[in-house]
N, C-alpha and C positions, 0 to 999 in steps of 0.2 A: 477116765473122763472127769471124775471129781477133782483130780490132782491138777489137771490142766485148766479146769474152768474156775476153780476157786480164787486163783490170783487175779483173774479177769474180773470176777465179781467184786473182789476187794477193791481193785483199780478203779472199777466203775463206781463203787460206793464211795471211794475217796474223792474221785473226780466230782461225784454229785455232792458230796459234803463241802468239798473245797468251793464248788461252784455256788452252792447255796450260801457258804460263809462270805464269799466275795460279793454275791448279789445283795445279801443282806446288810454287809458293811456299807456297800455303795448306796443302797436305798436308804439307810438310816442317815448317813452323811447327806444325801440330797434332802431328805426331809428337814434336817436341821438348817441346811443352807438356805433352802427355798422358804421355810419359815421365816428366817431372819430377814430375808429380802422383802418378803411380803409385809412384815411388821414395819420395816423402814418406809416402805411404799405408802402403807396406810397412815403412818405419822405424818408424812409429808402432805397426804391429801387432807388430813384433819387440820393442819395449819393452813392449807389453802381455804378451806370453809371459814375458818376463823377469821382469816385475813379478809375475806370477800363481805362478810358481815359487818366488820369494822370499817371497811372501806365504804360501804352503803351508809352507815351512820354518818361518816364524815361528808359523803355526798348530799345527803338530805339536808345537813346543816348549811353546806356550801351553797345548795340551791336556793336556800331561804334568803341568803345574803343578797342575792341578785335584785330583791325588791324590798328587803326590810331596812337596808342602810341607804336612805333616800329621803331627802327633805319632803318630796311630795307625799312620800308614805306617811310621815309623821303628820303632816297637815290633813291629809284626807281621813286618816283613822280617827284623829281628833274631832273631825267634822262629822264622822260616822257616815261618810259618803260610801253607801253600800254598793252603788254601781261601780264606782272605782275600785273598791276593796275586791269585789267579785272578779273584776277584770285583771287586776294585778297581782292579788295576793290569795285568791281562791282558785277560780277555774283555771287560770293561766298556769298555776302551779301543777295542776293535774295534766293539762294538755302538753305543757312543755317539758316537764320534769317527771311526770308519772306519779306524782303525790296522789295518795288516796283520800286524804282528808286534809282540810286546812282550816284553822279557826283564829280569831283574833280576840283577845280578852283586854278589858280595860285596866286602869290602875286599881279599881276596886275588884278585880278578878271575876267580874261579870262578863258574860259572852257578848260581844259586839257583833261578831259575824261568824258564820259556819258553812261549811261546804263539805259534802261527803258523797262518794260515788254510790253508796249502798244505802243512804237514808236521806230523803228529801226534806224532812223536818229537822232544822239545824239544832234545835234544843235537845231532841232525842239523840241526835248524832253526837253531840257534845257531851250528853250524860254518859255515854259509854266510854268516853275518853277522859272525863274531868278528873277522876280519882288519879290517873296516871300523870295527867297534865298538871294538877295542883302541886304534886310533888316537885316536878320540874321547876314549876313557876316559883314556889317558894325558895328553893335553893337559888334560882337565877335572881330573884329580887334581893335576896340577901347579898349575893355578890355584886349586884349593881349599886346597892346602897354603900357598900364598902369600897366602891370604885376599884373592884378587882379586874385587872386587865391581863391576867394570866391566860396564856394560849393565843393571844391576838399576834398575827404575823403578818406578812406581806399578803399571804392568801387567806387568812382568816380576819375579817374585818370587825367582828364583833364577839362578845363572849356568849356562850350558850350552854344549854343542858340537853343531853340526849340519853336514852336509855331504851332497853327493849322490854315491852310489856305484852300482856294478853288482852288484846281489844277486840270486843265482839267475837269471842271465841276464836281469834286468829293472832298469830304472832305478828307483832308489829314494832317498827322503830318510831318513837315519839321524840320530837326534837322541839326545844323551845329556844326562840330567838327574840331578842328585844327589837322593837321598831325604833330606830335612831336616826338622827340627821347625819348626812354626809358632809355637811359645812358647819361652820360655827354661827350660822345664821338663826338657828332656832335653839332656844333653851329649854331642857327638860329637867325635871326634878328626878334625881337619881334614885332608883328604886320603884318609881311609879310610871315607869314607861308602859305603853302598850306592848303586849306580848303576842307573837305570831307562833302558832303551834302547827306543826307538820306531821302527818302520820303516812307511813309507808309500809304496807303489809310484807311479810317475808315469805308467806306460802304462795301458792299459785304461780303467777308469772315469774316472781323473783326466784323461786326454786327452780322452775323450769330453765330460765335464762342462766342461772348459776350453773346447772348441769351441762347446758350446751356449750357455756364459755369455757369452762374448765374440763370438759370431757368426762364428767361424772355420769356413770350409767344409772338409770331409773332414780334419779335425784328426787326426793319428795320430803315433806315436813310432816312430822307427827307429834303428839303431845307426850308419848311415852317411847322408850327405846323399842325397836322393831325386833321382836323375838324370832327372827327367821335366819336360817343358817346362810352364810356366806354374804350377809348384809352388814353394813357398818352404820352405827348410829353415833352421832356426835352432838353433845349437848350445847345449846344455845343459852347462855347465862346473863342476867342483868348485872349492873354493877355491884349490887349487893351480894352477888353470888349464887342467887336462887336460880334454878334452872326452869326455864321458860317452856322448852320443848326440844325436839331433835330433828336434826337433818340425817336422813338415811339414803344410803346409795349402795350399789353393788361395786365394791372397790376394785381398783386395778391390782392384781395379784400376779406379778411378772414370775416370781418363783413358782407359784402354782401351776401357772400355764406351762412353764418349762418342764415340770415334773409329769404333767400329764402327756406331754409330747414324747417324753422317753420311757414311759412305763412298758410300751409293747417291746422296746428293744431289750428289756431286762430278761425276757424269757429266751433269749438267743444263747445265753452262757456266759461264762467268765470273760472270754476275749471280747464277745460282743458288748458285754456290760462295761469292760473297761474302755473300749472305744466310745460307748454311749455316755459313760461318765465324762470323758474328755469332751465329747461333743455338747454335753449338757453344760458343762463349765463355760464353754465358748458361747453357748446360746444364752446363759445367764448374763454373761460379760455384755453381749450384744443387746439384751434386753434392758440391762441396767444402763447402758450408754443411750438406748433410745429413750428410756425414762428421763435422763438428764437432758436429752435433746428436746424432749416434750416440755420439760420444765422450762428450759430456755426459750422454747417457742411461747409459752404461755406468758412468760415475762415480756417477750417481744410483742405480743398481741396486746398486752396490757398498756404498751406505750406506743403502739402503731395503729393505723387504720388498716382493718383487714382487707378492705377493697383496693385501695390505691398503694398500700405499702408505705405511705408517708407517715411521719409522726402524728399522733393525735393531739387533742386539746390538751391533755394533761402534760404531755411532753413539751408542747409549745409553751404553755404557761410557766413550767418550771425553767425552760431556756430563757424566756423573758426575764424571769426574776434573777436568774444568775448572771445574764448579760448586763442588765441595767444597774446591778449593784456594783459594778466596777467600771462601766464605760457607757458612752452615748450610743444609741442605736436608733433604727427606724422601723416602726411596725406598719406592715400593709395587710389589710384586710381585703380579700377579693371575693366576688360572688359573680357566678355565670349568669348572663342575660339570656332568657327565652329557654332556659334548661328544662322548665315545667312543661313546655310544649313538646320537648324531645320525649319526655316519659308519657305524656297524655296521648301522643300521636303514634309513637314508634314502640313504645313499651318500656318498661323498667330494665329489661336485658340491655337494650341499646343505651339507655341512660347510665347503667353501671360501666359499660364499655367506654362510653364517652368520658366518665369521670376519670378512668385510668388513662386515657389518652391525654387528657387536660393535665393530669399530674405529671406526665412525662414531659409535656411541652414547658410547664411552668418551671419544673426542675432543671431543664436544659437551658431555659432563657435566664433564669436568676442564678447563675453560677456563683455570684458574690454573696448570696444569701447564707447566713449562719444555719438557717433551717426553713424548709418549706413544709408546711403541715396542712392536714385536712381537718376542719373543725366538724364536718358532718353535711350531708345533704350536698349542695353545690357551693359550699363555703370553704375557702382556703386562706391561710394566712402565711405570712413569712416574716423574718426578722432579718434586717440588713445592718451590718455594722457601719457606724458613723451616721452623720445628719447632713451630708452635703446635698442640698436641695436640687442642685443641677443633676447630679448623679442619679438621684432617686427619681427625678421626673423622666429622665432617659429611660431608667429601668421600667417604670410604669408604661411608658409609651410602647416599649419593646414587648411587655407582657400582653397589652391590649392588642398589639399587631400580631403576635403569635397566635393568640386565642381566635382572631378574627379570621385567620385562614381556615378554609373549609376542612372539616374532618370527613373521613370516608369509612364507614363501617358496613361491611358486607354489601359494598357497591352503592350504599346509601349516602348522598352527601348531606352533611349536617352543619349548618351555620349557627353558632351562638356568639354571644359578646362577652365583655368582662367589664365589670365595674369595680373600681379600687378606692378604698379609703385609706389615707396615709396619716401617721401622727409621728412627730419626732420627740424623743426625750431630751429636749433641749435643757440646757443648763443643769439646774439641780433637780429636775423632774425625773426622778428614779423610780416613782410608785408605778410598778407594772400594771396594776389594775386600772390606774388612771390613764395610762397611755393606750391601754386595749380599749377602754371606753371611748377615748378620743378617736381612735381609728374606726371604731364602729360608727360613731356619729358622722365621720367624714364619708364612710361607705353609704350610709342611709342618704347623705346629701348627694352623692355621686348618682345613685339610682333615681332620686327625686329630680335632678337635673336633666334626665333624659337618657341615662345608662350608657354604657359603652365609653366610659371616660373615667379619669381619675380626679380625685378631690383632695387637696392637703387640709388638714384640720386648721381652722382659724377660730379665734376666740368668738367670733360672731355666731358660730354654729350651736353653741350652747343656748343662745338667745332664739335661734331658730327652732331648735327642738322644744323649747318653752312655748314659742308661738304655735307650734304644731299641737302641743297638748292643749293649749288654749282653744284652738280651733276645734278640737275633738270636744271639749266641754261646750263650746258654743253650738255646735252642731247637734249635741244631745238637747240642749235647751230648745233649739229651733225646731226639732222633730217634735218636742212636747208641746211648744207653743202653737205650731202649725200656721205660723203667719209669715216667716221669713222665706220658706221655700216655695218657689214658683214654678210653673210649667210654661214653658214656651213651645211653640209648635212650628215645625218646618213643613210647608206644603209640599205634596207629592202630586205630579201631574202625569197624565196619561201621555205616553210618547207620540201616539199617532194623532189623537184628536186634540191634545193639548189642554184638555179640561182638568180642573181640580178634582182629584179622586180620592185623596187621603191627606193625612197629616201624620208627622212623627212627633211624639211627645218627648221633650228634652227637659231634664231637671235643671234648674237655675236657683242659685242661693244669693239672696240679696241681703248681705250681712248689714246691720244697722249702723256700724261704724266703719267697717272695711270695704263696703260696697259689693259688687258682685264678685264672688269667689269662683275661680275656674272649676268646672266640673271634674277635670281629671284630678284636681286637688281634693275636693271634699268627697268625691265617690271613693277615692282611694283610703282616705281617713275613715269612712263609713264601713268599708270591707275590713279593715284592720282592726276597727273598734267593735265589730260585731253590730253595726247599726244598719247594714245594708237592707235587711229585711223591712225595718221601719221605714226607711227611705223609699224603697220600692213600693211598699203599701201606700204611702202617702202620695206619691207621684201618680200611681194608677187610679186612686180615688179621685184627685183633682182632675186628671184627664178625662175619666169618664163622665165626671160632672159637666165638664166643658163640652165634650163630644156629643152629649144628648142634644145640643142645639144644632148639630150638623148630622142629621140622620142618613144622609146620602153618602157621607165620607166614611172611609176606613180609619181606624186609629192603630198606630204602631207605637208599642212602648218596648223598652229595652230590659232585658233580664240578665243579671250577672251569673256566672258560674256557681257562686255561693248560694244564690237564691235557688237555682234549679236543683241543686243537690240537697236543699232542705226538704225533708220529707212532707212538711205542712205547706209548701209553697202552692201547690195546686189547689188545695183546698181554700186557702187564702184568696186566691185570684178568683175562684168560683163564687166565694161568698160576697166578694166586692161586686162582681158582675150582676148577682142577684139583687144586692142591695140597691144598685142604681138602675135596675131593669134595663140593662144594656144588652143590646143584640150581640151575642158572642160570636157571630159569624163577621161582625165588623171589626173585631179586635184581632190584631197581628202582634205576636210577641217576638221580637228580634233576639236571637242568641248567637254565640259565637261558636266557631267550628270546634275548638278545643273542649268547650263545655259538652257539646253534643258527642264528640268522639270518646270521651271517657266512659260513656255508657254505664254509669253506675245505677243501681237499682232505683233509687230515689229519683234521679233525673228522668230515667225512662218512665217511671210510673207517673210523674208530673205531667210529662208531655202526652202520654197515652190519655190520661184523664181528661185533660183540657181539650185535646183534639176530638175527644168522644162528644164533647159538649159544643163543638163548632168553631172553638178558637184555631186560628191558623198560625203557623210559625214561619219565621223568615231567618235564613242565615246571613248574618251580617259580615261585611268585610271578606265576602268570598274571594279566594285566590291568594290570601296571605298566609295560610297555614301549610302543613306539609301534605304533600300529594293529594291536593284537592280534587284534581280531575279523576284520579283513580277512585277517590272515595265518594264522588258525587252520586253514583248509582245507589249507594247505601244509606244516604242521608234522608231521614223522614221528615221533610220540611215541604212547605207550599210555594216558598219563593226564595230566591237567592239575590242578594244585594251586591253588585259588583263593586269592588273597592275603587276608590278614587285613583289609586296608583296606576290602575289600567285604563281608567276613563281619560286621564290627562293626556294621552297620546293620540286619542281619536281625532281624526280630521286633519292629521299632519303627516308628513312623510317619514318613514322609518319608526312606526309606531307600533302599539300593541293591538291593532285591529284584528288580527288574525286570532289572538288569544280571546279577546272579547266576543268575537264571531263564534269561537269554539264554545265558550260558556253559555252563550245564548242558545245555541243549537242543542248543547247537550242538556240544558234546563228544559227546554221545550219538549225534547225527547223523553223526558222523564215526567212530563205533565206539570212542571213548575213555571211560575211567573218569574220575571226578572226586573230588577230596579237597578239603575245606574245612579251612583253617587257622586257629588262633587262636580256637577256640570258648572263650567265657569265660562264657556265661550259658545257662540252660536255654531261655530264649526263642530265642536262636540256633540252638541244637541241634534243638529241635523244628521250626522253620521250615525249616531245611535239609533235614530229613527229609522235610517235606512238598513241597519243591521238587524231590525227586528225586536229592539229592547221594548219591554212592556210600559215602564214607568220611568220618570226622571225626577231627580231633586238636586238642588245645588244653589249656590249663591247667585248664579245667573238668573234663576227662576224666582228665587225668594230666599232671603236669610231667615232663620228662626224669628218668629214674631209672637206678641201676646195674644191671648184668645180673643181680645176685642178685634184685632186686625183680621183674624180668621173670619169672625163674625161678618165683617165688612166684604171680604173676597167671597164668602159663601153667599151672602145675600145678592152680591152683584152677579154671581154665577148662575144662581137660580133665577133671577130676573131675565138674564140673557137667554136662559134655556127656554123659559116661559114664552119669550118672544120669538123664539125659534132660531136664535143665534148661537154661536158656539165660541167660548171664550178660548182663544189660542195663545199658547205661551210663546 
């Protein structure tokens, strides 16, 4: 028994030893291979982090140049115009570019202006930054005095200094840029320019977005290396080489993942181990390929818009520079009209899908374009070879026609328009930034001219932009003086009895030299310049003062979406009502459907608070938004105003009477009153009475008039009423 069993035991032992040797050799080999693969992957991730921080430094400096290389900026900071500085060099830098702090220092290095998201006191805010800022300012002034232009390119318009510092116990990029003129019209003493300081924190949102953008797991910032297993810490250093802190994350280890996947197979023996080793090598190759593909995808995402797949702003700017360096080309800036209403009423998911559909139509229509790109939001750009005006105009008309065709998403028809600004790189005009600026100005003019059209840049447009800035300045002055802005009133009459029942307050600007400025002009300027709250408060105050003379009449005033979404709007209106001892039940605030349907907390809170005090709300221009009939039952208002586009057909054959009748019936069913706008004929007036409309207003009945004229109408109406007569419209 022993003789027969011993060779078996030896064979089994040898098999075990051989199997153990094979498994050990394979396992050690795999450890070496996976470790090498992991180290290579981690080194690539280190380089990506370093590149991202460097790219952010360049981005902060580039963001500053959008407002610091500008004649107006030089003049305004020299005049210490704090409102202008705040709107263009302070809060705008935070809202548009995400900068956390912004400062302006004068030639004596004393603080002129400061803005900080985490410190209201500008001197305290600057104190935490001043030590780092002074280092950069000293170096920058030395370079400016020496007329050092190193680093200035087609993309970099001025020299600057930037570095990484510890600010408020947070890592931050600090960038210093001179405020200089963009023409030769202003002379500045070299080395004594005003300096703009921008601060962007590297922890918090930046660390989170860095992890999301480059697929780093658990990306965070710390002041010292994280002493945890399987975490990677990469130092962030200043230009002097001193370490500011560390970014840490859980690195992607393709080799380690492969090893864990193959460990169970090692217990199956030599043959299984050999097969598993082959499978592991193949798995490592696949994972390495995926890593390369991932890196390729990261590079693609760095130059393309992730939503539409089109090239992004960086790619487009680079293409413009390359093209204009060798040949003439045409730049088109495109902006969708009414896109915000799509987002507000149908939701951002519909808006995103619409952007993708628009990108496809633009690309299909502009086949001759060198590049079609998305700049962000609902803004697109394209560069077309050559400067043939006729061809470009045909292309612009085709683009507008293509976008004007209805889109259909999940059975929902969507109508939007397209405004286009066009600029040619004519002759020796090869400066890409200048051509882009001209296209942007032309786009602004297209939208100002009524949208859904194209405008080719003309030399007069620079003057138009200057005039707009002057109007903004004059509007600020008018709001401070409280003399130029007037309130006119359009009477509102009861539909059945024809008596004067109320007035609608309308803002009018009587400019001392330009005469009356159109409301759609100065109201848009007020909204863009952040003056709409002051304008609304002044109009309401003047209207309540006048309306005190007409106790029997209701008073309607308009409120913009910006006002409703201001959390202090309701309190301001309530204070003004109390100041004038006005009956709140006589006040009706007119709002738009898009403002109401956004249903933001501040908007809802303002409406609820004022309604609780007796103020009524009316929905203006009803019927012009999306799905108005379907949403009518959900709107918390007291009155709907039927838009003039529906009223115009009343009393004629083939008209909108059925729609108007449905509006009136639905409103009455919900306990709401109705007012028809834009009454211009007796046929319209009579038919709306028959349809049961509650109130009428329009040029047929009365144009907007001054308060003295309302005094006369009111006194005459009161006298008729006291004599037992009825004033019929």
